C-alpha positions as CSV (number, residue, x, y, z in Angstrom):
1,M,62.1,-23.3,103.9
2,A,61.6,-24.0,107.6
3,L,65.3,-23.9,108.3
4,R,67.6,-20.7,108.3
5,T,71.1,-21.4,107.8
6,E,74.0,-18.8,108.1
7,R,77.7,-19.5,107.5
8,D,80.5,-17.0,109.0
9,A,83.7,-17.8,107.0
10,A,85.7,-15.7,109.2
11,S,85.0,-18.0,112.4
12,G,84.0,-21.2,110.7
13,V,81.0,-21.4,112.5
14,A,77.5,-21.8,110.9
15,L,74.2,-20.9,112.6
16,V,71.3,-23.4,112.0
17,T,67.7,-21.8,113.2
18,L,64.5,-23.8,113.1
19,D,62.3,-21.0,111.7
20,R,58.8,-22.0,112.8
21,P,58.2,-19.6,115.6
22,H,54.2,-19.6,114.7
23,R,54.5,-23.3,115.7
24,L,56.8,-23.2,118.5
25,N,59.5,-24.5,116.1
26,A,57.9,-27.8,116.0
27,I,59.2,-30.1,113.4
28,D,57.1,-31.2,110.6
29,L,58.1,-33.8,107.8
30,E,59.8,-31.0,105.7
31,T,61.9,-29.6,108.7
32,A,62.9,-32.9,109.3
33,A,64.2,-33.6,105.9
34,E,65.8,-30.0,105.7
35,L,67.9,-30.9,109.2
36,A,68.9,-34.3,107.7
37,F,70.0,-32.3,104.5
38,V,71.9,-29.6,106.0
39,W,73.8,-32.0,108.5
40,R,75.0,-34.0,105.6
41,E,75.9,-30.8,103.7
42,F,78.1,-29.9,106.3
43,R,80.0,-33.0,106.1
44,F,81.5,-31.8,102.8
45,D,81.8,-27.9,103.5
46,D,85.4,-27.5,105.0
47,T,84.4,-23.9,105.8
48,V,81.9,-24.9,108.4
49,R,84.2,-26.3,111.5
50,A,81.5,-25.9,114.1
51,V,77.8,-25.4,114.3
52,V,75.4,-23.8,116.7
53,L,71.6,-24.7,116.6
54,T,68.7,-22.7,117.8
55,G,65.2,-21.7,117.6
56,A,63.5,-18.7,116.0
57,G,62.0,-16.4,118.6
58,T,62.3,-16.6,122.5
59,R,59.3,-18.8,123.3
60,A,60.8,-22.1,122.2
61,F,63.8,-23.9,121.0
62,C,61.7,-26.6,119.7
63,T,58.6,-28.4,120.9
64,G,59.2,-32.0,119.0
65,I,57.1,-33.3,116.5
66,D,54.4,-31.1,115.1
67,R,51.2,-32.5,116.3
68,D,49.2,-31.7,112.9
69,V,51.8,-34.1,111.0
70,T,50.5,-37.3,110.0
71,V,53.5,-39.9,109.8
72,P,52.6,-42.9,107.7
73,Q,53.6,-46.3,109.2
74,P,54.2,-49.5,107.6
75,S,51.8,-52.5,108.1
76,S,54.5,-54.6,109.7
77,P,54.4,-54.8,113.5
78,Y,58.2,-54.9,113.6
79,A,58.6,-51.7,112.1
80,L,58.2,-48.0,113.3
81,D,58.8,-45.1,111.2
82,D,59.9,-42.1,113.4
83,P,61.2,-39.2,111.2
84,L,62.9,-37.4,114.2
85,L,65.4,-40.3,114.3
86,R,67.1,-38.7,111.3
87,I,67.2,-35.0,112.3
88,G,70.3,-34.9,114.4
89,P,73.8,-34.4,113.3
90,K,75.4,-37.7,114.6
91,A,72.5,-39.6,113.1
92,N,73.9,-38.0,109.7
93,D,77.4,-38.9,110.4
94,L,78.7,-35.1,111.3
95,W,81.3,-35.2,113.6
96,K,81.8,-31.4,113.7
97,P,80.8,-29.9,117.2
98,V,77.5,-28.7,117.6
99,V,76.2,-26.2,120.1
100,A,72.8,-26.0,121.0
101,A,71.4,-22.6,122.0
102,V,68.2,-22.8,123.8
103,E,65.6,-19.7,124.7
104,G,62.2,-20.6,125.9
105,M,61.0,-24.3,126.0
106,A,62.7,-27.3,124.7
107,C,60.4,-30.2,125.0
108,G,59.6,-33.7,123.9
109,G,61.2,-34.5,120.3
110,A,63.5,-31.4,121.0
111,F,65.5,-33.9,123.0
112,Y,66.4,-35.7,119.7
113,L,68.6,-32.4,118.7
114,L,69.7,-31.6,122.2
115,G,70.8,-35.5,122.7
116,E,73.3,-35.3,119.6
117,A,74.7,-31.5,120.4
118,E,78.2,-31.7,122.1
119,F,76.8,-29.1,124.8
120,I,73.9,-26.5,125.6
121,V,73.6,-22.9,126.3
122,A,70.5,-21.8,127.7
123,S,68.8,-18.4,128.6
124,R,67.8,-18.2,132.2
125,E,64.3,-18.3,130.9
126,A,64.6,-21.8,129.3
127,T,62.8,-24.6,130.5
128,F,63.2,-28.4,129.6
129,F,60.3,-30.9,129.9
130,D,58.9,-34.2,128.5
131,P,55.2,-34.4,128.2
132,H,54.9,-38.0,126.7
133,T,53.4,-39.8,129.8
134,T,51.0,-37.0,130.2
135,Y,49.4,-37.8,126.8
136,G,49.5,-41.6,127.0
137,M,52.8,-41.9,125.1
138,V,56.1,-44.0,125.9
139,S,59.1,-41.6,126.3
140,A,61.8,-43.8,124.8
141,Y,64.1,-42.3,122.4
142,E,63.7,-38.8,124.6
143,A,64.5,-40.4,127.7
144,I,67.5,-42.5,126.4
145,A,68.9,-39.4,125.0
146,M,68.7,-37.4,128.0
147,A,69.8,-40.3,130.1
148,Q,73.4,-39.8,128.5
149,R,73.2,-36.3,129.9
150,M,71.5,-36.2,133.1
151,P,72.0,-38.0,136.4
152,F,69.2,-41.0,136.3
153,G,67.2,-39.8,139.1
154,E,66.7,-36.4,137.2
155,V,65.8,-38.2,133.9
156,A,63.3,-40.6,135.6
157,R,61.5,-37.8,137.2
158,M,61.3,-35.4,134.3
159,S,60.1,-38.5,132.0
160,L,57.7,-40.1,134.3
161,M,55.9,-37.0,135.5
162,G,55.4,-35.7,132.0
163,G,54.1,-32.3,131.7
164,A,53.8,-31.6,135.4
165,E,57.7,-31.4,135.6
166,R,59.7,-28.7,134.1
167,I,63.4,-28.0,134.8
168,G,64.4,-24.7,134.8
169,A,67.7,-23.4,133.3
170,A,69.4,-22.9,136.6
171,R,68.4,-26.5,137.6
172,A,69.5,-27.7,134.4
173,H,73.0,-26.2,135.1
174,T,73.4,-27.7,138.3
175,I,72.7,-31.1,137.1
176,G,75.0,-30.9,134.0
177,L,72.3,-30.7,131.2
178,V,73.4,-27.2,130.6
179,S,77.0,-25.9,130.5
180,E,76.4,-22.0,130.6
181,V,73.4,-20.0,131.4
182,T,72.7,-16.3,129.8
183,E,70.5,-13.6,130.3
184,P,67.5,-13.8,128.1
185,G,68.1,-13.3,124.5
186,G,71.6,-14.0,124.9
187,A,71.9,-17.8,124.3
188,V,72.9,-17.7,120.7
189,A,75.6,-15.1,121.2
190,A,77.2,-16.9,123.9
191,A,76.9,-20.4,121.7
192,L,78.6,-18.5,118.9
193,R,81.6,-17.7,121.0
194,A,82.2,-21.0,122.3
195,A,81.6,-22.5,119.0
196,A,84.1,-20.2,117.5
197,V,86.7,-21.3,120.0
198,T,86.4,-24.9,118.8
199,A,86.4,-23.8,115.2
200,S,89.7,-22.0,115.7
201,C,91.3,-25.2,116.9
202,P,92.9,-27.8,114.3
203,T,89.7,-29.5,112.7
204,G,91.2,-33.0,112.7
205,A,91.8,-32.6,116.7
206,V,88.3,-31.2,117.0
207,Q,86.4,-33.8,115.0
208,G,88.7,-36.8,116.4
209,T,87.7,-35.3,120.0
210,V,84.1,-35.4,119.1
211,R,84.1,-38.8,118.0
212,A,86.1,-40.2,120.8
213,L,83.5,-38.4,123.3
214,W,80.7,-40.4,121.6
215,A,82.5,-43.5,121.2
216,A,82.4,-43.4,125.1
217,K,78.7,-43.6,125.1
218,E,77.7,-45.5,121.9
219,A,77.7,-48.9,123.3
220,A,75.0,-48.4,126.1
221,R,73.2,-46.0,123.7
222,S,72.8,-48.3,120.7
223,Q,71.4,-51.1,123.0
224,A,68.9,-49.0,124.5
225,M,67.9,-47.7,121.3
226,A,67.3,-50.9,119.6
227,Q,64.8,-51.6,122.4
228,A,62.7,-48.4,121.8
229,P,60.6,-49.3,118.9
230,A,58.9,-52.3,120.9
231,L,58.5,-50.3,124.1
232,I,56.8,-47.5,122.3
233,A,54.3,-50.1,120.4
234,L,53.5,-51.9,123.5
235,G,52.8,-48.7,125.7
236,N,51.5,-46.0,123.7
237,L,47.7,-45.2,123.7
238,A,45.7,-45.1,120.4
239,P,46.3,-41.7,118.7
240,E,42.7,-40.8,119.2
241,R,43.1,-41.2,122.9
242,Q,46.4,-39.4,123.0
243,A,44.6,-36.4,121.3
244,E,41.8,-36.3,123.9
245,L,44.5,-36.1,126.8
246,F,46.4,-33.4,124.9
247,E,43.1,-31.4,124.3
248,G,42.2,-32.0,128.0
249,R,45.7,-30.7,129.0
250,A,45.7,-27.9,126.8
251,R,42.6,-26.4,128.7
252,G,44.0,-27.1,132.1
253,G,46.6,-24.9,134.2
254,P,50.2,-24.6,133.7
255,P,52.6,-27.3,135.1
256,R,54.9,-26.7,138.2
257,V,58.4,-25.4,137.2
258,R,61.3,-26.1,139.7
């Protein structure tokens, strides 16, 4: 299993942990399927009234899709199969509040998850970045998700500068991406405390409020998401060229952090 799930009946909070620290909690197809399953399972579990999502270890919350994964694609030029589209709670019709607890790196496909959390708690050593353009890939779904949470200029800078631009926790808090910054190792505990407060409120009121918040964003988000597959198909370099850029970047120095 690539996912650990713990339920606390007393608080009504479940803790979901991406458990692939040896791969910086990158998501393979098994993990993607497990995430979709657990969100849908929570829909029917009335003992779970709020959820905290985190990654195992302190090096990374999640680093997106595992680069060793091969995703079969349909032959049709009008279809793009992206397994990460199904990993978030909202994609699986879960309207219970989800708090993300970030230690270390959160990058690339991690934004599929962060984009569907109600709010984010981060350690002061956390960093957020999107390396897609560095590797000749279009940042579409990631940029769309973050455009719902960050000022436009901040999303544009992070997305367009690729791996060269990393947003530290203090900056993420200033721009509103992160709601609380903790000491290293303290993100999960702080997120659990916040989730327990939401879980203590009448569940109908909480879930209705979550749904109302998302309704405020859905029109613009759904229109942008509809354009993403075509933009990715037109703008992505061939996979072998992406791999060349990835290997070259891996041998270089660390990007600047602000």
